[in-house]
N, CA, C and O atoms as a Tripos MOL2 file, in Angstrom:
@<TRIPOS>MOLECULE
protein
  172   171    43     0     0
PROTEIN
NO_CHARGES

@<TRIPOS>ATOM
      1 N         108.3070   75.7650  135.5300 N.3       1 UNK1
      2 CA        108.2200   77.0530  135.3780 C.3       1 UNK1
      3 C         106.9860   77.4360  134.6360 C.2       1 UNK1
      4 O         106.5420   76.6230  133.8260 O.2       1 UNK1
      5 N         106.4470   78.4420  134.7910 N.am      2 UNK2
      6 CA        104.9850   79.0240  133.8920 C.3       2 UNK2
      7 C         105.4540   80.3450  133.4610 C.2       2 UNK2
      8 O         106.0460   81.1760  134.1500 O.2       2 UNK2
      9 N         105.0960   80.4340  132.1700 N.am      3 UNK3
     10 CA        105.4950   81.5600  131.6330 C.3       3 UNK3
     11 C         104.2600   82.2970  130.8930 C.2       3 UNK3
     12 O         103.4900   81.6420  130.1900 O.2       3 UNK3
     13 N         104.1180   83.5840  131.0700 N.am      4 UNK4
     14 CA        102.6890   84.4370  130.6480 C.3       4 UNK4
     15 C         103.7430   85.1870  129.3140 C.2       4 UNK4
     16 O         104.8230   85.7700  129.4180 O.2       4 UNK4
     17 N         102.9350   84.8880  128.1350 N.am      5 UNK5
     18 CA        103.2570   85.3670  126.8250 C.3       5 UNK5
     19 C         102.1910   86.1860  126.4790 C.2       5 UNK5
     20 O         100.9960   85.8940  126.4290 O.2       5 UNK5
     21 N         102.9100   87.5600  126.1740 N.am      6 UNK6
     22 CA        101.7890   88.6280  125.6420 C.3       6 UNK6
     23 C         102.2310   89.4180  124.4820 C.2       6 UNK6
     24 O         103.3680   89.8800  124.3950 O.2       6 UNK6
     25 N         101.1910   89.5840  123.4740 N.am      7 UNK7
     26 CA        101.7440   90.0810  122.0080 C.3       7 UNK7
     27 C         100.8140   90.8700  121.9300 C.2       7 UNK7
     28 O          99.7010   90.6200  122.3920 O.2       7 UNK7
     29 N         101.1380   92.0230  121.2950 N.am      8 UNK8
     30 CA        100.2670   92.9990  120.8020 C.3       8 UNK8
     31 C         100.4520   93.7200  119.8150 C.2       8 UNK8
     32 O         101.6390   93.7300  119.4880 O.2       8 UNK8
     33 N          99.7170   94.4140  119.1070 N.am      9 UNK9
     34 CA         99.9380   95.2610  117.7890 C.3       9 UNK9
     35 C          98.7450   96.4440  118.0580 C.2       9 UNK9
     36 O          98.1430   96.6940  119.1020 O.2       9 UNK9
     37 N          98.6490   96.9970  116.8820 N.am     10 UNK10
     38 CA         97.8080   98.4100  117.0080 C.3      10 UNK10
     39 C          96.1160   97.8070  117.0500 C.2      10 UNK10
     40 O          95.2400   98.6160  117.3550 O.2      10 UNK10
     41 N          95.7830   96.5440  116.7680 N.am     11 UNK11
     42 CA         94.5490   96.1640  116.7470 C.3      11 UNK11
     43 C          94.0250   94.7690  117.1090 C.2      11 UNK11
     44 O          92.9010   94.3050  116.9150 O.2      11 UNK11
     45 N          95.2840   94.1110  117.7770 N.am     12 UNK12
     46 CA         94.9220   92.7070  118.1950 C.3      12 UNK12
     47 C          96.0170   92.5550  119.6710 C.2      12 UNK12
     48 O          97.1060   93.1140  119.8000 O.2      12 UNK12
     49 N          95.4110   91.7290  120.5710 N.am     13 UNK13
     50 CA         96.3250   91.4230  121.5090 C.3      13 UNK13
     51 C          96.2180   90.1310  121.8690 C.2      13 UNK13
     52 O          95.0460   89.7570  121.9050 O.2      13 UNK13
     53 N          97.0270   89.3020  122.1530 N.am     14 UNK14
     54 CA         97.0390   87.9530  122.5080 C.3      14 UNK14
     55 C          97.7440   87.5170  123.3290 C.2      14 UNK14
     56 O          98.9290   87.8310  123.2110 O.2      14 UNK14
     57 N          97.3720   86.6520  124.4660 N.am     15 UNK15
     58 CA         98.0270   86.0540  125.6630 C.3      15 UNK15
     59 C          98.1720   84.6500  125.6550 C.2      15 UNK15
     60 O          97.4510   83.9310  124.9640 O.2      15 UNK15
     61 N          99.1230   84.1970  126.4330 N.am     16 UNK16
     62 CA         99.2920   82.6930  126.5520 C.3      16 UNK16
     63 C          99.9710   82.4980  127.9960 C.2      16 UNK16
     64 O         100.6490   83.3330  128.5960 O.2      16 UNK16
     65 N          99.6430   81.2420  128.3990 N.am     17 UNK17
     66 CA        100.1150   80.6690  129.8110 C.3      17 UNK17
     67 C         100.7870   79.3110  129.5960 C.2      17 UNK17
     68 O         100.0990   78.2960  129.4960 O.2      17 UNK17
     69 N         102.0930   79.2780  129.5250 N.am     18 UNK18
     70 CA        102.9910   78.0570  129.2260 C.3      18 UNK18
     71 C         103.5290   77.5600  130.6000 C.2      18 UNK18
     72 O         104.0430   78.2740  131.4620 O.2      18 UNK18
     73 N         103.3050   76.0850  130.6630 N.am     19 UNK19
     74 CA        104.0200   75.3650  131.6320 C.3      19 UNK19
     75 C         104.9100   74.6210  130.9470 C.2      19 UNK19
     76 O         104.5910   74.1310  129.8640 O.2      19 UNK19
     77 N         106.3380   74.4090  131.5710 N.am     20 UNK20
     78 CA        107.0580   73.5630  130.9190 C.3      20 UNK20
     79 C         107.0370   72.2450  131.2120 C.2      20 UNK20
     80 O         108.0120   71.6350  130.7730 O.2      20 UNK20
     81 N         106.2270   71.5920  131.8230 N.am     21 UNK21
     82 CA        105.7900   70.2700  132.1860 C.3      21 UNK21
     83 C         104.3220   69.9760  131.6830 C.2      21 UNK21
     84 O         104.1430   68.8060  131.3450 O.2      21 UNK21
     85 N         103.3580   70.7320  131.5850 N.am     22 UNK22
     86 CA        102.0780   70.5300  131.1730 C.3      22 UNK22
     87 C         101.9860   71.0390  129.8230 C.2      22 UNK22
     88 O         101.1160   70.5020  129.1370 O.2      22 UNK22
     89 N         102.6550   71.9200  129.2940 N.am     23 UNK23
     90 CA        102.5560   72.5570  127.8730 C.3      23 UNK23
     91 C         101.4980   73.8590  128.0830 C.2      23 UNK23
     92 O         101.1390   74.4690  129.0900 O.2      23 UNK23
     93 N         101.2020   73.9780  126.7830 N.am     24 UNK24
     94 CA        100.1240   75.1560  127.0760 C.3      24 UNK24
     95 C          98.9370   75.0560  127.6910 C.2      24 UNK24
     96 O          98.2310   74.1010  127.3650 O.2      24 UNK24
     97 N          98.4520   75.9780  128.6840 N.am     25 UNK25
     98 CA         97.7880   75.8130  129.5220 C.3      25 UNK25
     99 C          96.2810   76.7650  129.1210 C.2      25 UNK25
    100 O          95.1450   76.3450  129.3380 O.2      25 UNK25
    101 N          96.5650   77.9230  128.5860 N.am     26 UNK26
    102 CA         95.4180   78.6560  128.0550 C.3      26 UNK26
    103 C          95.9080   79.6480  127.1590 C.2      26 UNK26
    104 O          97.1320   79.7630  127.0990 O.2      26 UNK26
    105 N          95.2070   80.3830  126.4550 N.am     27 UNK27
    106 CA         95.3320   81.0230  125.5450 C.3      27 UNK27
    107 C          94.0280   82.1070  125.0140 C.2      27 UNK27
    108 O          92.8700   81.6910  124.9900 O.2      27 UNK27
    109 N          94.3000   83.2120  124.6930 N.am     28 UNK28
    110 CA         93.1060   83.8050  124.2940 C.3      28 UNK28
    111 C          93.6100   85.1090  123.4100 C.2      28 UNK28
    112 O          94.5900   85.7790  123.7360 O.2      28 UNK28
    113 N          92.8330   85.3600  122.2960 N.am     29 UNK29
    114 CA         92.9320   86.5280  121.4660 C.3      29 UNK29
    115 C          91.8400   87.6830  121.3480 C.2      29 UNK29
    116 O          90.6680   87.4180  121.0800 O.2      29 UNK29
    117 N          92.3240   89.0590  121.5790 N.am     30 UNK30
    118 CA         91.2000   90.0180  121.3390 C.3      30 UNK30
    119 C          91.5160   90.9490  120.1580 C.2      30 UNK30
    120 O          92.5380   91.6350  120.1300 O.2      30 UNK30
    121 N          90.6600   90.9410  119.2580 N.am     31 UNK31
    122 CA         90.8700   91.4230  118.0850 C.3      31 UNK31
    123 C          89.8210   92.6510  117.5310 C.2      31 UNK31
    124 O          88.6160   92.4560  117.6970 O.2      31 UNK31
    125 N          90.1590   93.6070  117.0340 N.am     32 UNK32
    126 CA         89.4510   94.7780  116.5240 C.3      32 UNK32
    127 C          89.1570   94.9690  115.3480 C.2      32 UNK32
    128 O          88.6180   95.9880  114.9140 O.2      32 UNK32
    129 N          89.5110   93.9240  114.6620 N.am     33 UNK33
    130 CA         89.3790   93.6360  113.0430 C.3      33 UNK33
    131 C          87.8580   93.9540  112.7640 C.2      33 UNK33
    132 O          87.6610   94.6860  111.7940 O.2      33 UNK33
    133 N          86.9220   93.5830  113.3560 N.am     34 UNK34
    134 CA         85.3540   93.7600  113.0380 C.3      34 UNK34
    135 C          85.1530   95.2810  113.1740 C.2      34 UNK34
    136 O          84.3960   95.8470  112.3860 O.2      34 UNK34
    137 N          85.8730   96.0540  114.2560 N.am     35 UNK35
    138 CA         85.5820   97.4820  114.5260 C.3      35 UNK35
    139 C          86.1010   98.4200  113.1870 C.2      35 UNK35
    140 O          85.4280   99.2970  112.6430 O.2      35 UNK35
    141 N          87.5100   97.9820  112.8010 N.am     36 UNK36
    142 CA         87.8880   98.6110  111.6760 C.3      36 UNK36
    143 C          87.4920   98.3800  110.2720 C.2      36 UNK36
    144 O          87.7710   99.1270  109.3340 O.2      36 UNK36
    145 N          86.7100   97.1060  110.1960 N.am     37 UNK37
    146 CA         86.4560   96.7990  108.7970 C.3      37 UNK37
    147 C          85.4870   97.5720  108.1280 C.2      37 UNK37
    148 O          85.2390   97.3610  106.9410 O.2      37 UNK37
    149 N          84.7740   98.6620  108.9380 N.am     38 UNK38
    150 CA         83.7010   99.5940  108.0390 C.3      38 UNK38
    151 C          85.0620  100.6660  107.6790 C.2      38 UNK38
    152 O          84.6260  101.4430  106.8290 O.2      38 UNK38
    153 N          86.2700  100.9550  107.9310 N.am     39 UNK39
    154 CA         87.2220  101.8680  107.5990 C.3      39 UNK39
    155 C          87.9830  101.3650  106.5420 C.2      39 UNK39
    156 O          88.7060  102.0270  105.7980 O.2      39 UNK39
    157 N          87.7350   99.8620  106.5060 N.am     40 UNK40
    158 CA         89.0640   99.6190  105.1670 C.3      40 UNK40
    159 C          90.2580   99.0230  105.8510 C.2      40 UNK40
    160 O          91.1230   98.4620  105.1780 O.2      40 UNK40
    161 N          90.3590   99.1290  107.3230 N.am     41 UNK41
    162 CA         91.5710   98.8020  108.1220 C.3      41 UNK41
    163 C          92.0520   99.5430  109.3560 C.2      41 UNK41
    164 O          91.1380   99.9410  110.0780 O.2      41 UNK41
    165 N          92.9550   99.7420  109.6480 N.am     42 UNK42
    166 CA         93.0480  100.3350  110.9860 C.3      42 UNK42
    167 C          93.3080  101.9300  110.7960 C.2      42 UNK42
    168 O          93.9920  102.4940  109.9430 O.2      42 UNK42
    169 N          92.5480  102.4750  111.8570 N.am     43 UNK43
    170 CA         92.5900  104.0520  111.3210 C.3      43 UNK43
    171 C          93.5190  104.9080  112.4740 C.2      43 UNK43
    172 O          93.7200  106.1150  112.3330 O.2      43 UNK43
@<TRIPOS>BOND
     1     1     2 1
     2     2     3 1
     3     3     4 2
     4     3     5 am
     5     5     6 1
     6     6     7 1
     7     7     8 2
     8     7     9 am
     9     9    10 1
    10    10    11 1
    11    11    12 2
    12    11    13 am
    13    13    14 1
    14    14    15 1
    15    15    16 2
    16    15    17 am
    17    17    18 1
    18    18    19 1
    19    19    20 2
    20    19    21 am
    21    21    22 1
    22    22    23 1
    23    23    24 2
    24    23    25 am
    25    25    26 1
    26    26    27 1
    27    27    28 2
    28    27    29 am
    29    29    30 1
    30    30    31 1
    31    31    32 2
    32    31    33 am
    33    33    34 1
    34    34    35 1
    35    35    36 2
    36    35    37 am
    37    37    38 1
    38    38    39 1
    39    39    40 2
    40    39    41 am
    41    41    42 1
    42    42    43 1
    43    43    44 2
    44    43    45 am
    45    45    46 1
    46    46    47 1
    47    47    48 2
    48    47    49 am
    49    49    50 1
    50    50    51 1
    51    51    52 2
    52    51    53 am
    53    53    54 1
    54    54    55 1
    55    55    56 2
    56    55    57 am
    57    57    58 1
    58    58    59 1
    59    59    60 2
    60    59    61 am
    61    61    62 1
    62    62    63 1
    63    63    64 2
    64    63    65 am
    65    65    66 1
    66    66    67 1
    67    67    68 2
    68    67    69 am
    69    69    70 1
    70    70    71 1
    71    71    72 2
    72    71    73 am
    73    73    74 1
    74    74    75 1
    75    75    76 2
    76    75    77 am
    77    77    78 1
    78    78    79 1
    79    79    80 2
    80    79    81 am
    81    81    82 1
    82    82    83 1
    83    83    84 2
    84    83    85 am
    85    85    86 1
    86    86    87 1
    87    87    88 2
    88    87    89 am
    89    89    90 1
    90    90    91 1
    91    91    92 2
    92    91    93 am
    93    93    94 1
    94    94    95 1
    95    95    96 2
    96    95    97 am
    97    97    98 1
    98    98    99 1
    99    99   100 2
   100    99   101 am
   101   101   102 1
   102   102   103 1
   103   103   104 2
   104   103   105 am
   105   105   106 1
   106   106   107 1
   107   107   108 2
   108   107   109 am
   109   109   110 1
   110   110   111 1
   111   111   112 2
   112   111   113 am
   113   113   114 1
   114   114   115 1
   115   115   116 2
   116   115   117 am
   117   117   118 1
   118   118   119 1
   119   119   120 2
   120   119   121 am
   121   121   122 1
   122   122   123 1
   123   123   124 2
   124   123   125 am
   125   125   126 1
   126   126   127 1
   127   127   128 2
   128   127   129 am
   129   129   130 1
   130   130   131 1
   131   131   132 2
   132   131   133 am
   133   133   134 1
   134   134   135 1
   135   135   136 2
   136   135   137 am
   137   137   138 1
   138   138   139 1
   139   139   140 2
   140   139   141 am
   141   141   142 1
   142   142   143 1
   143   143   144 2
   144   143   145 am
   145   145   146 1
   146   146   147 1
   147   147   148 2
   148   147   149 am
   149   149   150 1
   150   150   151 1
   151   151   152 2
   152   151   153 am
   153   153   154 1
   154   154   155 1
   155   155   156 2
   156   155   157 am
   157   157   158 1
   158   158   159 1
   159   159   160 2
   160   159   161 am
   161   161   162 1
   162   162   163 1
   163   163   164 2
   164   163   165 am
   165   165   166 1
   166   166   167 1
   167   167   168 2
   168   167   169 am
   169   169   170 1
   170   170   171 1
   171   171   172 2
@<TRIPOS>SUBSTRUCTURE
     1 UNK1         2 RESIDUE 1 A UNK
     2 UNK2         6 RESIDUE 1 A UNK
     3 UNK3        10 RESIDUE 1 A UNK
     4 UNK4        14 RESIDUE 1 A UNK
     5 UNK5        18 RESIDUE 1 A UNK
     6 UNK6        22 RESIDUE 1 A UNK
     7 UNK7        26 RESIDUE 1 A UNK
     8 UNK8        30 RESIDUE 1 A UNK
     9 UNK9        34 RESIDUE 1 A UNK
    10 UNK10       38 RESIDUE 1 A UNK
    11 UNK11       42 RESIDUE 1 A UNK
    12 UNK12       46 RESIDUE 1 A UNK
    13 UNK13       50 RESIDUE 1 A UNK
    14 UNK14       54 RESIDUE 1 A UNK
    15 UNK15       58 RESIDUE 1 A UNK
    16 UNK16       62 RESIDUE 1 A UNK
    17 UNK17       66 RESIDUE 1 A UNK
    18 UNK18       70 RESIDUE 1 A UNK
    19 UNK19       74 RESIDUE 1 A UNK
    20 UNK20       78 RESIDUE 1 A UNK
    21 UNK21       82 RESIDUE 1 A UNK
    22 UNK22       86 RESIDUE 1 A UNK
    23 UNK23       90 RESIDUE 1 A UNK
    24 UNK24       94 RESIDUE 1 A UNK
    25 UNK25       98 RESIDUE 1 A UNK
    26 UNK26      102 RESIDUE 1 A UNK
    27 UNK27      106 RESIDUE 1 A UNK
    28 UNK28      110 RESIDUE 1 A UNK
    29 UNK29      114 RESIDUE 1 A UNK
    30 UNK30      118 RESIDUE 1 A UNK
    31 UNK31      122 RESIDUE 1 A UNK
    32 UNK32      126 RESIDUE 1 A UNK
    33 UNK33      130 RESIDUE 1 A UNK
    34 UNK34      134 RESIDUE 1 A UNK
    35 UNK35      138 RESIDUE 1 A UNK
    36 UNK36      142 RESIDUE 1 A UNK
    37 UNK37      146 RESIDUE 1 A UNK
    38 UNK38      150 RESIDUE 1 A UNK
    39 UNK39      154 RESIDUE 1 A UNK
    40 UNK40      158 RESIDUE 1 A UNK
    41 UNK41      162 RESIDUE 1 A UNK
    42 UNK42      166 RESIDUE 1 A UNK
    43 UNK43      170 RESIDUE 1 A UNK
């Protein structure tokens, strides 16, 4: 079985695809930390 995991917060989103036989197939993270740095944090 393959599982798609999605995690999100106010400034980051991560996803991963996991297979019970092959293990972790793929993962990625999108972050807005650099965008918020000018303001000292999440606005």
